[in-house]
C-alpha positions as CSV (number, residue, x, y, z in Angstrom):
1,M,0.0,0.0,0.0
2,F,2.5,2.7,1.2
3,K,5.9,2.2,-0.3
4,S,7.2,5.4,1.1
5,L,6.0,7.6,3.9
6,D,7.6,10.8,2.5
7,V,4.5,12.8,3.5
8,L,5.4,12.2,7.2
9,Q,9.0,13.1,6.7
10,T,7.9,16.3,4.9
11,A,5.5,17.2,7.6
12,M,8.2,16.7,10.2
13,D,10.6,18.9,8.1
14,M,8.0,21.6,7.9
15,A,7.5,21.6,11.7
16,R,11.2,21.6,12.3
17,H,11.6,24.5,9.9
18,A,8.8,26.5,11.5
19,G,10.5,26.0,14.9
20,S,13.8,27.3,13.6
21,R,12.1,30.3,12.0
22,Q,10.3,31.0,15.3
23,A,13.6,30.9,17.2
24,V,15.2,33.4,14.8
25,T,12.1,35.7,15.1
26,A,12.2,35.5,18.9
27,A,15.9,36.4,18.9
28,N,15.1,39.4,16.7
29,L,12.3,40.5,19.0
30,A,14.5,40.0,22.1
31,N,17.2,42.2,20.5
32,A,14.8,44.9,19.2
33,D,16.5,47.6,21.4
34,T,20.1,46.3,21.1
35,P,22.2,48.9,19.4
36,G,23.9,47.6,16.2
37,Y,21.8,44.4,16.1
38,R,21.0,43.2,12.6
39,A,17.7,41.4,12.1
40,R,18.0,37.8,10.8
41,S,15.6,35.8,8.8
42,V,15.0,32.3,7.5
43,A,13.7,31.6,4.1
44,P,10.2,30.1,3.9
45,F,10.0,26.3,3.7
46,S,8.8,26.3,0.1
47,E,12.0,28.0,-1.0
48,I,14.3,25.7,1.0
49,Y,12.4,22.5,0.0
50,T,12.5,23.2,-3.7
51,T,16.2,24.2,-3.9
52,P,18.7,21.3,-4.0
53,P,21.1,21.1,-1.1
54,T,24.4,22.9,-1.7
55,E,26.4,20.6,0.6
56,T,26.2,16.9,0.5
57,L,27.2,14.5,3.2
58,R,29.8,11.8,2.5
59,R,29.3,8.2,3.4
60,T,32.5,7.0,5.0
61,R,31.2,3.6,5.9
62,P,28.8,1.2,4.2
63,G,26.4,1.3,7.2
64,H,25.8,5.0,7.0
65,M,22.4,6.3,5.8
66,E,21.8,7.8,2.4
67,T,21.2,11.5,2.3
68,A,18.5,11.3,-0.4
69,G,15.2,13.1,0.4
70,S,14.3,16.5,1.5
71,S,16.8,18.8,3.0
72,A,15.0,21.5,5.0
73,A,18.0,22.8,6.7
74,A,17.3,26.4,7.7
75,R,19.8,28.9,6.5
76,V,19.9,32.2,8.5
77,D,20.5,35.4,6.5
78,F,20.5,39.0,7.5
79,T,17.6,41.1,6.4
80,D,18.0,44.2,4.2
81,S,15.8,46.5,6.2
82,E,16.6,50.1,7.0
83,P,18.5,50.4,10.3
84,S,17.4,52.9,13.0
85,P,19.8,55.6,14.1
86,N,21.4,53.3,16.7
87,G,22.1,50.7,13.9
88,N,19.4,48.2,14.9
89,S,17.4,46.9,11.9
90,V,14.6,45.0,13.8
91,S,11.1,46.1,12.9
92,V,8.8,44.9,15.7
93,E,5.8,45.1,13.4
94,Q,7.4,42.9,10.7
95,E,8.6,40.4,13.3
96,M,5.1,40.1,14.7
97,L,3.7,39.4,11.2
98,K,6.4,36.8,10.7
99,A,5.4,35.2,14.0
100,V,1.8,34.8,12.9
101,E,2.9,33.4,9.5
102,I,5.2,30.9,11.3
103,Q,2.4,29.8,13.6
104,R,0.3,29.1,10.5
105,E,3.1,27.1,9.0
106,H,3.5,25.0,12.1
107,N,-0.2,24.4,12.4
108,R,-0.3,23.3,8.8
109,A,2.6,20.8,9.4
110,L,0.8,19.3,12.4
111,T,-2.4,19.0,10.5
112,I,-0.7,17.2,7.6
113,Y,1.1,14.9,10.1
114,K,-2.1,14.1,12.1
115,H,-4.1,13.5,8.9
116,S,-1.5,11.2,7.5
117,L,-1.4,9.2,10.7
118,E,-5.2,9.0,10.6
119,V,-5.1,7.6,7.1
120,L,-2.5,5.0,8.1
121,R,-4.7,3.9,11.1
122,L,-7.8,3.6,8.9
123,S,-5.9,1.6,6.3
124,L,-4.8,-0.8,9.1
125,G,-8.4,-1.1,10.3
126,R,-7.7,0.8,13.6
127,R,-9.4,3.9,14.8
């Protein structure tokens, strides 16, 4: 029936990515008044998931796992927003909007994961 459960792996990658984005957004908000702090951001999951990984892992032994599949590693970049007079580039309003977007991404990942588990349970005859 199911030869591959990639949907579960993708949902897990989505949730992990949303968590890393939330951590960066929280750090930005925590440093909103720090002079010289440059706001950081993580690209949305759709951009990271569709781009091939730039670095590949080497297998040094035959028992090591393959690296095929999704690579949702979060890459943190600095934002190009206008800095305030003290050199801080954090916009509290933008960070709050990002936090809402991230919450939606995380909820979407959990919904996909829960629905996939429900489909698996139903296919096995369990409820």
